[in-house]
N, C-alpha and C positions, 0 to 999 in steps of 0.2 A: 259445601257439598253434604256435609250431614244437616246444616238446615233446610237445604233446597229439600231434601229427600223426607225431611221430616213434614215439610209444608205440602208436598207431593202426596205422603201418607195422609195426612189429615184430611185433604181436599177429597181422594178417595173415599176416605172414612164418610165423610158428609155426603159425597154422591149416592152410597151405597144406602146410606141409611135414608136419605129423600126418598129411594126407589124403594126401600121394603118399607117405609111409612105409609107408602100409598096400598100395598098388597094389606088388609086385614090379616091380622095374626093367626087368626082361626080359622081363616077362609082356604077350604081345599082345593087344590087344581081341580077344573071344571071340566070333565073328560067329555069327549064328544060334544064340545059347545062351540059357540063361533070363536070366543075369545082362550082358546087351549093354547095353542102356539103361542099366541102373545104372552100369556100368563108363565108357558114354561121357558120363554126366550129372557122375560124379565128376572124371573126367579135365578135361571144361569147366570145372567151378569149381574144381577147382587150377589151372588156365590164367587163370580169373577174377582169383584170387585173387594169383596173381604178377601181374598187371598192375596190379592195383590198387594192389597194393604198390609196385610201378616209378614209377606215377604221385604216389603219394603223396611218394616219395623222392625224385623230380623238382621237385615243389612244394616241398618244404621244402629242395631245394637252393636253389632260386631266392629263397625267404623269405631263407635266410641271405646268399644275396649281395646282396639287396635292402638288408639292416640292414647289412652289413659297410659296404656303398658308401655308407649315410646316414651311418654313424660317420666315414667317414675325410672326407665333405665338412663334417659338423662338425666334427671335429678340424682340418681345415683353416681354418676360419673363426674357430674359438678362437685358434689359431696367429697369425692373421693381427690379431685385436684383441689378443692378449699382446704380440706384437710394436710393437703400435702405441700401448699404452700403454706400454711401456719406451723408447719414442721419446719420448712425452709428457713421462715422468717426467724422462729425461735433460734434455730442454730445459729443462724447470721447475728442475731443480737448476742448471744452467749459469747461469740468468737471476739465480736466489737469490745466485749465487758472485757474479756480475757487481755484484749490488747492494749487496752487502756491500763490495765493493773501491770503491765509487763514494764519494767524501769529499763531504760537505756543505759546501758553500759559505756563507760568512758575507756576508749581504747588508747 
């Protein structure tokens, strides 16, 4: 899912960049000219593409943070379980040593 969002965001970014490269950087909107509406629509499309890219990147960051948090929680759980298993194994080992040291008494 995050790979798909990343690819989608990158594609939108490239699309916006291509549209942006068509319009010269220092060119103003030509008011009362034939291309005014086209120019305004192109600039609006570029802005929407940039905003969408930003939103997708933000969602991607949130998703990645949630996955990281989940992985850290699971790692803490596994660490606790591992520590408990080591304690249990150590306890059993000491019990077995104590049983070996017990001398059977004759009745």
